[in-house]
C-alpha atoms as one frame of an Amber mdcrd trajectory, in Angstrom:
protein
  -9.181  -1.124   0.805  -7.177  -1.785  -2.581  -9.259   1.246  -4.196  -8.244
   3.439  -1.416  -4.648   2.370  -1.397  -4.563   3.112  -5.415  -6.274   5.978
  -5.116  -3.413   7.488  -2.405  -0.624   6.075  -4.850  -2.072   8.089  -7.919
  -2.011  10.906  -6.362   1.399  10.335  -5.449   2.196   9.333  -8.656   0.524
  12.551 -10.143   2.333  15.169  -7.892   5.707  12.974  -8.612   5.578  13.751
 -12.027   4.749  17.374 -11.859   7.911  17.886  -9.913   9.907  16.023 -12.003
   8.843  17.295 -14.982   9.260  20.496 -13.348  12.707  19.889 -12.390  13.869
  18.349 -15.707  12.284  21.910 -17.649  14.636  23.712 -15.126  17.536  22.010
 -14.128  18.244  19.643 -17.109  17.816  15.309 -17.218  21.235  14.792 -15.699
  20.984  17.073 -12.720  17.547  16.035 -12.142  18.324  12.327 -12.230  21.423
  12.853  -9.784  19.331  14.825  -7.417  16.600  12.341  -7.384  19.208   9.415
  -6.981  20.926  11.354  -4.240  17.774  11.797  -2.599  16.640   7.423  -2.623
  20.094   6.798  -1.429  19.227   9.042   1.617  16.747   6.306   2.020  18.800
   3.291   2.912  19.704   4.346   6.394  16.116   4.562   7.307  15.262   0.316
   6.353  16.216  -0.905   9.892  14.456   1.595  11.632  11.055   0.299   9.370
  11.619  -3.319   9.539  13.266  -3.744  13.265  11.826  -7.020  14.776  10.566
  -6.599  18.045  12.570  -7.813  21.116  10.542 -10.782  23.648  10.395  -8.556
  26.220   7.957  -5.779  23.508   5.711  -8.614  22.417   2.492  -8.195  23.811
   0.944 -11.232  25.100  -1.788 -11.334  21.980   1.033 -10.908  19.839   2.946
 -13.872  21.602  -0.325 -15.870  20.894  -0.776 -14.709  17.572   3.108 -15.547
  16.616   2.195 -19.029  18.617  -0.697 -20.036  15.957   1.776 -18.412  13.307
   4.746 -20.949  13.940   1.839 -24.090  14.899   0.264 -23.438  11.720   3.494
 -23.173   9.555   4.490 -26.650  11.128   1.063 -27.819  10.247   1.372 -26.359
   6.433   5.277 -27.595   6.553   4.024 -31.768   7.138   1.214 -30.944   4.491
   3.317 -30.252   1.832   6.059 -32.538   2.684   3.405 -35.463   3.433   2.279
 -34.524  -0.802   5.681 -33.642  -2.142   6.358 -37.467  -0.713   3.853 -39.355
  -2.262   3.610 -36.892  -5.540   7.554 -37.462  -6.302
């Protein structure tokens, strides 16, 4: 899985380097930098859309069960951590 991710990332890097190289050659570096900065700033409004939380009604039964197991395991890990940190100090 990691190698697939890296292959796709390398393709994106290769394309990005070629495009920015062409932009620097044709527009000069300061203008290319400003253009890419504006493109990066345009991504900020998409952050809440990508990382929005599911509402309680939108969580399915299996998701709710997974959430319950996660919360139980988190509580168990917290108890284990508290036990060991209490005994190590």
